[in-house]
Backbone as a printed PyTorch tensor [residue, N CA C, xyz], in Angstrom:
tensor([[[117.4900, 152.6600,  78.1120],
         [117.5510, 151.7950,  78.8890],
         [118.4470, 152.4240,  79.8260]],

        [[117.8960, 152.5350,  81.2190],
         [119.0880, 152.6320,  81.8020],
         [119.7530, 151.6130,  82.6840]],

        [[121.1230, 151.9350,  83.0570],
         [121.6390, 151.0350,  83.4740],
         [120.7920, 150.4500,  84.9730]],

        [[120.2320, 151.0200,  85.6400],
         [119.5540, 149.7250,  86.5380],
         [118.6430, 149.5640,  86.1440]],

        [[117.7970, 149.7210,  85.2840],
         [116.7660, 149.1730,  84.6630],
         [117.4370, 147.6550,  83.5980]],

        [[118.5240, 147.9340,  82.7620],
         [118.9010, 146.6100,  82.2850],
         [119.4460, 145.6740,  83.8080]],

        [[120.2160, 145.8700,  84.8990],
         [120.3720, 145.5410,  85.8470],
         [119.1600, 145.0280,  86.0220]],

        [[118.2530, 145.1630,  86.6750],
         [116.9770, 144.2820,  87.0800],
         [116.2610, 143.4930,  86.3730]],

        [[116.0420, 144.0250,  84.5800],
         [115.9830, 143.1260,  83.8710],
         [116.4970, 142.1940,  83.8910]],

        [[117.9150, 142.2500,  83.9340],
         [118.8970, 140.8100,  83.7620],
         [118.4860, 140.0410,  85.1060]],

        [[118.3280, 140.3430,  86.3050],
         [118.2590, 139.8670,  87.4940],
         [117.3060, 138.7340,  87.4090]],

        [[115.9480, 139.7460,  86.6210],
         [114.4780, 139.0190,  86.9110],
         [115.0360, 137.9830,  85.8770]],

        [[115.5260, 138.0270,  84.3380],
         [115.5440, 136.9410,  83.7640],
         [116.4270, 135.6230,  84.3370]],

        [[117.3670, 136.3500,  84.8800],
         [118.2860, 134.8050,  85.8050],
         [117.4690, 134.3020,  86.4410]],

        [[116.8090, 135.0130,  87.1930],
         [116.1890, 133.9290,  88.4780],
         [114.8020, 133.4200,  87.5010]],

        [[113.9040, 133.6120,  86.8690],
         [113.2050, 132.6610,  86.1460],
         [113.8850, 131.9080,  85.2440]],

        [[114.8990, 132.2540,  84.6860],
         [115.5240, 130.8000,  84.1270],
         [115.4860, 129.9800,  85.2460]],

        [[116.3470, 130.3730,  86.5860],
         [116.7810, 129.3190,  87.2420],
         [115.4600, 128.7720,  87.7590]],

        [[114.5460, 129.0640,  88.0930],
         [113.0880, 128.3470,  88.4760],
         [112.6680, 127.4140,  87.8630]],

        [[112.7950, 128.0570,  86.2070],
         [112.1590, 127.0410,  85.5570],
         [113.1090, 125.7860,  84.7610]],

        [[114.3120, 126.2830,  85.2800],
         [115.3610, 124.4970,  85.3150],
         [114.8910, 123.9520,  86.3140]],

        [[115.1530, 124.2570,  87.7270],
         [114.9230, 124.0310,  88.6940],
         [113.2960, 123.2040,  88.9070]],

        [[112.3520, 123.6430,  87.6920],
         [110.9790, 122.8850,  87.9190],
         [111.0300, 121.1760,  86.8090]],

        [[112.3660, 121.2930,  86.1590],
         [112.0090, 120.4050,  85.3740],
         [112.3640, 119.3670,  85.7680]],

        [[113.2030, 118.5290,  86.7090],
         [113.5440, 117.8160,  87.8590],
         [112.7010, 117.2590,  88.8740]],

        [[111.6020, 118.4390,  88.8940],
         [110.6880, 118.0290,  89.9160],
         [109.1230, 117.2350,  89.7950]],

        [[108.5280, 116.4750,  90.6870],
         [107.4690, 116.3430,  90.1680],
         [107.9230, 115.1350,  90.9440]],

        [[106.4680, 113.6920,  90.5970],
         [106.4580, 112.5250,  90.8140],
         [106.8990, 111.5560,  89.7980]],

        [[107.9030, 111.1280,  89.6670],
         [108.1350, 110.3920,  88.6450],
         [107.8370, 108.5060,  88.5790]],

        [[107.3270, 108.7320,  90.0970],
         [107.3280, 107.2060,  89.9420],
         [105.5750, 106.8170,  89.9350]],

        [[104.9680, 105.7790,  89.8540],
         [103.6790, 105.3480,  89.8830],
         [103.7470, 104.4500,  91.2660]],

        [[102.0210, 104.7770,  91.8520],
         [101.8840, 104.3170,  93.4150],
         [101.1220, 102.7700,  92.5620]],

        [[101.5650, 101.8370,  93.3740],
         [100.9340, 100.8760,  93.0800],
         [ 99.6820, 100.3480,  93.8980]],

        [[ 99.1520,  99.6420,  92.9830],
         [ 97.8950,  98.9440,  93.4690],
         [ 97.9210,  98.2840,  94.4510]],

        [[ 98.7110,  97.8100,  94.8710],
         [ 99.0030,  97.2800,  96.2770],
         [100.6460,  97.2970,  96.8250]],

        [[100.1120,  97.2470,  98.2250],
         [101.8110,  98.0460,  98.6600],
         [101.4710,  96.2100, 100.3440]],

        [[102.6280,  95.5640, 100.6690],
         [102.6350,  94.8260, 101.5980],
         [101.6570,  94.2160, 102.0440]],

        [[100.9750,  93.4930, 100.1620],
         [100.3280,  92.1240, 100.3380],
         [ 99.1380,  92.8730, 100.3760]],

        [[ 98.6040,  94.0010, 100.6810],
         [ 97.4640,  94.4070, 100.7100],
         [ 96.9670,  95.9190,  99.9610]],

        [[ 95.4090,  95.8810,  99.0250],
         [ 95.4900,  96.7240,  98.4300],
         [ 95.3500,  98.4090,  98.6880]],

        [[ 95.9580,  99.2150,  98.4230],
         [ 96.3450, 100.7760,  98.4820],
         [ 96.0080, 101.7900,  97.5190]],

        [[ 94.5690, 102.2180,  98.6060],
         [ 93.9600, 103.3990,  97.5490],
         [ 95.0700, 104.6600,  98.0770]],

        [[ 95.1250, 105.0150,  96.2540],
         [ 96.2770, 106.4170,  96.4410],
         [ 95.7200, 107.4870,  96.8910]],

        [[ 94.3020, 107.6700,  96.6150],
         [ 94.0060, 108.6620,  97.1920],
         [ 94.1010, 109.0280,  98.8940]],

        [[ 93.9250, 108.0030,  99.5430],
         [ 93.8920, 108.5190, 100.9460],
         [ 95.3920, 108.4770, 101.0480]],

        [[ 96.8570, 107.4080, 100.4830],
         [ 98.0000, 107.5320, 100.5490],
         [ 98.6110, 108.8700, 100.2720]],

        [[ 97.7120, 109.6800,  98.8800],
         [ 98.7370, 110.8080,  98.2390],
         [ 98.8840, 111.9570,  99.1670]],

        [[ 98.1290, 111.9060, 100.2620],
         [ 98.5030, 113.5230, 100.7790],
         [100.1350, 113.2490, 101.8210]],

        [[100.6690, 111.6930, 101.6330],
         [101.8330, 111.9510, 102.2600],
         [102.8260, 111.9490, 101.4610]],

        [[102.5060, 111.4160, 100.2120],
         [103.7750, 111.1990,  99.0620],
         [104.2670, 112.6110,  98.7000]],

        [[105.6780, 112.4300,  98.2790],
         [106.3420, 113.9690,  97.6200],
         [106.8160, 113.5230,  96.6880]],

        [[107.1890, 114.4510,  95.9200],
         [107.7550, 114.5810,  94.5890],
         [109.1030, 113.6720,  94.8540]],

        [[109.6790, 112.8730,  93.8820],
         [110.8660, 111.7580,  93.7000],
         [110.3940, 111.0270,  92.4390]],

        [[111.8620, 110.2090,  92.7960],
         [112.1910, 109.3500,  91.5260],
         [111.3910, 107.6100,  91.5290]],

        [[111.7550, 107.1360,  92.9200],
         [111.1770, 105.9870,  92.7090],
         [110.2830, 105.8840,  94.3390]],

        [[109.1820, 104.8290,  94.0110],
         [108.7760, 104.7070,  94.9580],
         [108.5900, 103.5120,  95.4720]],

        [[109.3430, 102.6360,  96.7670],
         [109.4140, 101.3440,  96.8120],
         [108.7910, 100.7350,  98.2830]],

        [[108.3760,  99.5850,  98.0690],
         [107.8770,  98.9280,  99.5330],
         [108.7250,  97.7200,  99.3950]],

        [[109.1530,  98.1570, 100.9190],
         [110.1090,  96.8980, 101.4020],
         [109.5840,  96.5340, 102.9570]],

        [[109.6920,  95.0970, 102.4220],
         [109.1560,  94.4110, 103.9860],
         [108.4670,  93.3600, 103.9490]],

        [[107.6330,  93.0190, 105.0760],
         [106.8700,  91.8330, 104.9900],
         [105.5660,  92.3700, 104.2490]],

        [[104.9220,  90.6920, 103.4630],
         [103.6930,  91.0640, 103.3480],
         [102.9920,  90.8140, 104.7050]],

        [[102.0110,  92.1220, 104.7560],
         [101.3950,  91.6560, 105.9600],
         [ 99.9820,  90.6670, 106.1200]],

        [[ 99.5220,  90.3170, 104.7350],
         [ 98.9260,  88.8250, 104.8840],
         [ 99.8280,  87.9380, 105.1660]],

        [[100.8670,  87.2810, 104.7220],
         [101.7370,  86.1110, 105.0550],
         [102.6450,  86.6970, 105.8010]],

        [[102.8510,  86.6010, 106.9090],
         [103.9020,  86.9090, 108.5090],
         [104.2000,  85.7050, 108.8080]],

        [[104.0770,  84.8950, 108.3220],
         [105.5910,  83.5440, 107.8760],
         [105.3110,  82.5070, 109.9080]],

        [[104.1260,  82.9610, 109.9050],
         [104.2170,  82.5750, 111.2070],
         [104.4800,  82.9150, 112.8530]],

        [[104.6760,  84.6300, 112.3130],
         [105.2270,  85.1990, 113.3740],
         [104.1120,  85.9880, 114.1420]],

        [[103.2530,  86.2950, 113.6250],
         [102.1120,  86.7930, 114.1380],
         [101.7440,  88.4030, 114.0200]],

        [[103.0920,  88.2600, 113.4920],
         [103.0010,  89.9560, 113.4770],
         [104.1460,  90.5400, 111.5940]],

        [[103.6510,  91.3460, 111.4300],
         [104.2490,  91.3220, 110.1060],
         [104.6920,  93.5210, 109.8830]],

        [[105.4010,  93.8040, 109.4650],
         [105.6960,  94.9360, 109.1210],
         [106.4340,  95.5980, 107.7410]],

        [[105.9740,  96.5170, 106.9480],
         [106.5700,  96.8900, 106.0820],
         [106.6810,  98.7490, 105.8410]],

        [[107.1860,  99.2030, 104.9140],
         [107.7880, 100.7410, 104.6810],
         [107.2240, 100.8820, 102.9840]],

        [[106.5190, 102.1040, 103.0950],
         [106.6450, 102.4780, 101.4810],
         [107.4150, 103.6260, 101.6620]],

        [[108.3730, 104.0360, 100.7760],
         [109.2020, 105.0250, 100.6420],
         [109.2390, 105.7500,  99.5860]],

        [[109.9640, 106.8310,  99.4930],
         [110.3650, 107.3790,  97.9790],
         [111.5180, 107.9490,  98.2460]],

        [[112.7530, 107.4410,  97.2000],
         [113.6670, 108.4030,  97.1990],
         [114.2400, 107.4670,  98.5370]],

        [[114.1170, 106.8580,  99.0410],
         [114.9390, 106.2250, 100.0250],
         [114.3930, 107.4000, 101.7330]],

        [[113.2410, 107.9310, 101.3480],
         [112.1800, 108.8700, 102.4940],
         [111.2380, 108.0050, 103.0540]],

        [[110.9890, 107.6140, 104.3730],
         [109.7920, 106.9510, 104.7460],
         [108.7540, 107.5200, 104.7720]],

        [[108.1990, 107.1880, 103.7580],
         [106.1990, 107.5040, 103.8630],
         [105.3110, 107.3520, 104.8680]],

        [[105.7040, 106.0690, 104.7140],
         [104.2070, 104.9410, 105.6730],
         [105.0500, 103.6280, 106.5960]],

        [[105.1970, 103.8080, 107.1970],
         [105.7720, 102.0530, 108.4130],
         [103.9530, 101.4690, 108.4920]],

        [[104.0680, 100.1960, 107.7250],
         [102.6890,  99.9810, 108.4680],
         [102.8710,  98.3800, 109.1480]],

        [[102.0840,  97.9780, 110.1570],
         [102.5760,  96.5080, 111.0760],
         [100.8910,  96.1590, 111.3010]],

        [[101.0090,  95.1160, 111.0960],
         [ 99.9180,  94.2600, 111.6980],
         [100.7770,  93.3290, 112.4840]],

        [[ 99.2320,  93.1900, 113.7700],
         [100.3340,  92.0860, 114.0020],
         [ 99.0390,  91.5140, 115.0980]],

        [[ 98.6080,  90.0650, 114.9350],
         [ 97.6000,  89.3550, 115.4630],
         [ 97.9870,  88.7420, 116.9200]],

        [[ 96.9340,  89.3450, 117.0980],
         [ 97.0350,  88.9700, 118.9020],
         [ 95.7980,  88.1680, 119.4960]],

        [[ 95.6380,  87.8570, 120.8160],
         [ 94.6190,  87.4890, 121.7870],
         [ 93.6890,  88.3650, 121.8380]],

        [[ 93.3440,  88.9690, 122.4510],
         [ 92.8810,  90.1810, 122.7110],
         [ 92.5310,  91.3720, 122.2910]],

        [[ 91.6690,  92.1050, 122.3460],
         [ 91.6220,  93.5790, 122.1190],
         [ 92.0110,  94.9500, 122.4340]],

        [[ 92.8890,  95.0630, 122.3620],
         [ 93.7950,  96.5320, 123.4850],
         [ 93.0670,  97.3740, 122.7820]],

        [[ 93.5170,  98.1920, 123.8720],
         [ 93.0970,  99.9420, 123.6530],
         [ 93.3100, 100.5740, 123.4480]],

        [[ 93.6760, 101.6350, 122.2750],
         [ 94.9050, 102.4080, 122.0330],
         [ 95.0610, 103.3660, 122.8280]],

        [[ 93.7030, 104.1350, 123.3370],
         [ 93.8140, 105.2420, 124.7540],
         [ 94.4160, 104.7070, 125.6750]],

        [[ 94.4250, 103.7850, 126.1470],
         [ 94.8840, 102.9170, 127.3630],
         [ 96.2120, 103.6700, 127.5220]],

        [[ 96.7050, 103.2290, 128.8630],
         [ 98.0430, 103.5840, 128.9120],
         [ 99.2660, 102.5400, 128.6140]],

        [[ 99.0600, 101.4070, 128.5760],
         [ 99.7190, 100.7180, 127.7290],
         [100.4240, 101.1720, 126.2720]],

        [[ 99.8360, 102.0030, 125.4270],
         [100.1240, 102.0480, 124.4250],
         [ 99.9480, 103.7020, 124.4210]],

        [[ 99.7080, 104.6660, 125.0940],
         [100.7450, 106.1190, 125.3650],
         [101.9660, 106.7490, 124.3440]],

        [[102.8480, 105.5780, 124.3540],
         [104.3880, 106.1300, 124.0960],
         [103.9750, 105.7520, 122.6890]],

        [[103.0310, 105.3730, 122.0500],
         [103.3340, 105.2900, 120.0290],
         [103.1870, 107.1330, 120.1860]],

        [[102.0160, 107.7470, 121.0430],
         [101.6310, 108.9550, 120.1160],
         [102.0380, 110.2330, 120.7060]],

        [[102.0050, 110.9660, 119.8550],
         [101.9750, 112.6950, 120.2000],
         [100.5240, 113.0650, 120.0210]],

        [[100.3810, 113.5780, 121.0900],
         [ 98.6810, 114.6780, 120.8010],
         [ 97.5360, 113.1870, 120.2830]],

        [[ 97.2360, 112.4390, 121.6020],
         [ 96.0480, 111.0470, 120.7890],
         [ 95.1040, 111.5540, 121.1680]],

        [[ 94.2240, 111.0650, 120.0590],
         [ 92.5550, 111.2750, 120.5600],
         [ 91.9110, 109.8900, 119.9420]],

        [[ 90.7660, 109.8380, 120.7120],
         [ 90.1060, 108.6270, 120.4510],
         [ 89.4840, 108.5350, 118.9040]],

        [[ 89.4810, 107.9070, 118.0130],
         [ 88.8930, 107.8400, 116.7010],
         [ 87.5660, 107.2250, 117.0960]],

        [[ 86.4980, 107.7350, 117.2650],
         [ 84.9780, 107.8970, 117.2280],
         [ 84.3110, 106.9400, 116.0440]],

        [[ 83.6670, 106.4780, 116.4920],
         [ 82.6010, 105.7260, 115.2280],
         [ 83.1490, 105.0120, 114.1090]],

        [[ 84.3030, 104.1940, 114.5600],
         [ 84.9650, 103.2750, 113.4870],
         [ 83.5770, 102.6070, 112.7070]],

        [[ 83.9200, 102.2880, 111.2630],
         [ 83.0430, 101.9320, 110.2120],
         [ 82.8870, 100.1750, 110.5740]],

        [[ 83.5780,  99.6400, 111.5540],
         [ 83.7770,  98.6730, 111.7540],
         [ 83.8090,  98.3570, 113.3740]],

        [[ 84.1620,  97.4220, 114.1530],
         [ 84.0330,  96.9730, 115.5490],
         [ 85.3710,  97.0670, 115.7030]],

        [[ 85.7700,  97.9500, 116.9650],
         [ 87.2810,  97.9990, 117.6070],
         [ 87.3030,  99.0640, 118.2370]],

        [[ 88.3720,  99.9300, 118.8740],
         [ 89.4800, 100.9430, 119.2110],
         [ 89.7340, 101.2440, 118.1870]],

        [[ 90.1080, 102.6560, 118.4580],
         [ 91.2170, 103.2080, 117.5830],
         [ 91.6750, 104.7520, 118.2300]],

        [[ 92.6620, 105.2020, 117.6180],
         [ 93.2500, 106.6370, 118.2780],
         [ 94.7220, 107.1510, 117.3590]],

        [[ 94.3780, 108.0410, 116.8000],
         [ 94.9340, 109.3150, 116.3100],
         [ 96.0530, 109.7940, 116.9370]],

        [[ 97.0260, 110.0090, 116.3820],
         [ 98.3690, 110.8970, 116.8480],
         [ 98.4930, 112.1010, 115.9550]],

        [[ 99.6760, 112.7510, 115.8710],
         [100.0210, 114.2530, 114.7490],
         [100.7560, 113.0330, 114.2380]],

        [[101.5800, 111.6080, 114.2110],
         [101.9910, 111.1930, 112.8900],
         [101.9220, 109.6450, 113.0510]],

        [[100.4990, 109.1660, 113.4080],
         [100.5030, 107.6890, 113.4130],
         [ 99.2360, 107.7220, 113.9280]],

        [[ 98.0100, 106.5160, 113.7810],
         [ 96.7570, 105.8100, 114.0270],
         [ 97.1440, 104.6880, 114.8180]],

        [[ 96.4520, 104.0880, 115.1750],
         [ 96.3720, 102.7410, 115.9460],
         [ 95.0900, 102.1760, 116.2440]],

        [[ 94.9480, 100.8570, 115.7730],
         [ 93.3860, 100.3860, 115.6920],
         [ 92.9350,  99.1410, 116.1820]],

        [[ 92.7670,  98.3600, 117.0480],
         [ 92.3680,  97.0380, 117.3390],
         [ 91.4300,  96.6400, 117.3810]],

        [[ 91.1560,  95.5600, 116.3510],
         [ 89.6150,  95.4620, 115.8730],
         [ 89.2940,  93.5410, 116.1170]],

        [[ 88.7890,  93.1530, 115.5720],
         [ 88.4810,  91.4070, 115.8920],
         [ 88.7090,  91.2310, 114.4760]],

        [[ 88.6900,  89.7690, 114.5750],
         [ 89.3360,  88.8910, 113.2220],
         [ 88.6330,  87.8100, 113.3660]],

        [[ 88.4040,  86.7710, 114.3680],
         [ 88.0420,  85.6240, 114.0980],
         [ 88.1360,  84.7670, 112.7090]],

        [[ 89.3140,  84.8770, 112.9220],
         [ 90.5930,  83.8830, 111.4990],
         [ 91.2560,  83.0090, 112.0230]],

        [[ 91.4280,  81.4270, 111.5050],
         [ 91.9720,  80.5210, 111.8770],
         [ 93.3480,  81.0090, 112.9960]],

        [[ 93.9230,  82.0950, 112.1630],
         [ 95.4140,  82.6510, 112.6660],
         [ 95.6310,  83.4170, 113.5340]],

        [[ 94.3200,  84.5150, 113.9360],
         [ 94.2260,  85.3800, 115.3770],
         [ 92.6590,  85.7630, 115.1630]],

        [[ 92.7860,  86.2010, 116.6760],
         [ 91.4870,  86.1840, 117.2160],
         [ 91.1800,  87.9670, 116.9760]],

        [[ 92.0760,  88.5010, 117.1840],
         [ 91.5620,  90.1540, 117.1630],
         [ 93.3970,  90.6440, 116.2900]],

        [[ 93.0460,  91.7910, 115.6020],
         [ 94.0660,  92.6230, 114.9900],
         [ 94.5020,  93.8160, 115.8030]],

        [[ 95.9120,  94.1290, 115.4390],
         [ 96.5610,  95.5690, 115.9660],
         [ 96.9650,  95.9380, 114.7940]],

        [[ 96.6260,  96.9640, 113.9390],
         [ 97.0150,  97.7530, 112.5510],
         [ 97.7200,  99.0980, 113.5680]],

        [[ 98.9560,  98.7670, 113.2220],
         [ 99.6770, 100.3650, 113.2360],
         [ 99.9990, 101.0350, 112.2050]],

        [[ 99.8090, 102.4320, 111.7910],
         [100.1280, 103.2740, 110.7570],
         [101.4040, 104.2920, 111.1450]],

        [[102.1150, 104.9590, 110.9090],
         [103.0290, 105.5830, 111.0340],
         [103.5930, 106.2060, 109.9260]],

        [[103.4180, 107.5470, 110.0240],
         [103.9870, 108.4510, 108.6500],
         [105.0240, 109.0260, 109.2670]],

        [[105.7530, 109.4560, 107.8720],
         [106.6360, 110.1450, 108.3640],
         [106.5750, 111.3210, 108.7780]],

        [[107.9080, 111.6890, 109.9170],
         [107.7700, 113.3420, 110.3420],
         [108.0570, 113.9410, 109.4150]],

        [[108.4910, 113.6950, 107.8610],
         [108.7740, 114.8650, 106.8100],
         [107.3580, 115.4930, 106.5870]],

        [[106.3080, 114.3550, 106.6890],
         [105.1860, 114.8490, 106.4290],
         [104.3600, 116.3550, 107.1960]],

        [[104.6540, 117.4580, 106.4010],
         [104.3150, 118.4990, 106.7850],
         [103.1990, 119.3730, 106.6730]],

        [[102.9100, 120.5490, 106.9110],
         [101.3550, 120.8980, 106.8890],
         [100.5770, 121.0680, 107.9410]],

        [[ 99.6440, 121.4900, 107.4020],
         [ 98.3730, 122.1590, 109.0390],
         [ 98.6900, 120.4750, 109.6810]],

        [[ 98.3990, 120.3480, 111.2460],
         [ 98.4640, 119.0480, 111.7450],
         [ 96.8420, 118.6760, 111.8640]],

        [[ 96.2090, 119.4640, 111.8590],
         [ 94.6500, 119.1470, 111.9390],
         [ 94.0940, 118.4030, 110.7630]],

        [[ 94.8170, 118.9030, 109.4730],
         [ 94.3660, 118.3550, 108.0310],
         [ 95.4630, 116.7500, 108.4320]],

        [[ 96.8550, 116.9720, 108.8430],
         [ 97.4140, 115.4850, 108.5640],
         [ 96.7640, 114.2520, 109.3000]],

        [[ 96.3920, 114.5980, 110.8250],
         [ 95.5310, 113.6980, 110.9670],
         [ 94.3360, 113.4610, 110.8650]],

        [[ 93.7540, 114.1760, 109.8910],
         [ 92.5330, 113.7090, 109.2760],
         [ 93.0650, 113.0070, 108.1450]],

        [[ 93.7720, 113.2370, 107.6350],
         [ 94.4600, 112.5670, 106.7330],
         [ 94.9820, 111.0470, 106.9270]],

        [[ 95.4500, 111.0900, 107.7580],
         [ 95.8340, 109.7290, 108.7520],
         [ 95.1750, 108.8940, 109.2690]],

        [[ 93.7900, 109.5080, 109.6750],
         [ 92.8110, 108.7000, 110.1040],
         [ 92.0920, 108.1180, 109.0600]],

        [[ 91.6440, 108.8750, 107.6600],
         [ 91.0350, 108.4580, 106.6750],
         [ 91.6650, 107.0940, 105.6110]],

        [[ 93.7180, 107.3350, 105.7090],
         [ 94.2620, 106.0350, 105.4540],
         [ 93.7280, 104.7230, 106.0470]],

        [[ 93.9630, 104.8670, 107.4950],
         [ 94.2260, 103.9130, 108.4570],
         [ 92.4700, 103.2800, 108.2300]],

        [[ 91.3030, 103.8890, 107.9740],
         [ 90.0400, 103.4890, 108.0000],
         [ 89.6350, 103.2250, 106.7250]],

        [[ 90.6620, 103.1200, 105.7320],
         [ 90.6270, 102.3160, 104.6650],
         [ 91.5000, 101.4200, 104.6860]],

        [[ 92.1490, 101.3010, 105.1660],
         [ 93.7130, 100.2930, 104.8010],
         [ 92.8110,  99.0430, 106.1190]],

        [[ 92.7050,  99.2540, 107.3180],
         [ 92.0970,  98.1540, 108.1980],
         [ 91.3600,  97.3070, 107.1810]],

        [[ 89.8040,  97.6650, 107.0870],
         [ 89.0200,  96.6280, 106.2970],
         [ 89.7770,  95.3040, 105.4280]],

        [[ 90.7170,  96.1450, 104.6780],
         [ 91.3730,  95.3640, 103.3350],
         [ 92.0090,  94.6260, 103.8610]],

        [[ 92.7180,  94.9110, 105.3330],
         [ 93.9730,  94.1870, 105.9710],
         [ 93.1400,  92.9990, 106.7650]],

        [[ 91.8510,  93.2560, 106.6500],
         [ 90.9030,  92.2330, 107.7980],
         [ 90.5610,  91.3000, 106.5000]],

        [[ 90.2690,  91.6490, 106.0610],
         [ 89.9020,  90.7090, 104.8570],
         [ 90.5660,  89.6430, 103.6720]],

        [[ 92.0930,  90.7470, 103.9760],
         [ 92.8380,  90.2060, 103.2630],
         [ 93.6740,  88.9660, 103.8350]],

        [[ 93.4250,  88.9530, 105.1770],
         [ 94.0050,  88.2330, 106.4970],
         [ 92.7040,  87.2060, 106.7590]],

        [[ 91.3560,  86.7220, 105.7150],
         [ 90.5890,  86.1160, 106.1940],
         [ 89.8830,  86.2530, 107.3480]],

        [[ 89.6430,  87.3630, 108.0800],
         [ 88.7210,  87.5670, 109.2870],
         [ 87.4490,  87.6540, 108.7950]],

        [[ 86.7700,  87.2190, 109.9200],
         [ 85.1270,  87.0520, 109.4820],
         [ 84.4250,  88.0090, 110.5890]],

        [[ 85.2510,  88.5050, 111.5640],
         [ 84.6620,  89.6520, 112.3280],
         [ 85.3780,  90.9390, 112.4300]]])
């Protein structure tokens, strides 16, 4: 075996060993709860925003018990890195997420067309907002804002579709949990 071949083999072996040792500590060591923020969560729609780590935490208010404040907010994080921020506001009218009032919330805002429920929606590169009727004793309408971590990488078009999928799955569950009849 020549000297160059031995060095090349040693380098390749060292690199392979380093990669295998690094891989031992990676992966998702946590389980995704069936419920977060007081509302059931679909792991399939949340999955695109999850990343490897040891611990998933849900911190903040239960969105169904806003303690008379009219709003609730909670965060889902992995190893103290934000995955998603979820907000529900009980309001007196339908707000248009495509209107000037809410333009500051978005980067590259587009309307969500054909909502599977009555309301108005918009999606951006890192968030979505839906305003919908509620007709519950404590709210005439709801505004739901879903914000995904800026750490969420990948293709922007795919990420926006994933945000929209998560939001359209989450909003009806929030409405049901809050006792909305509309």
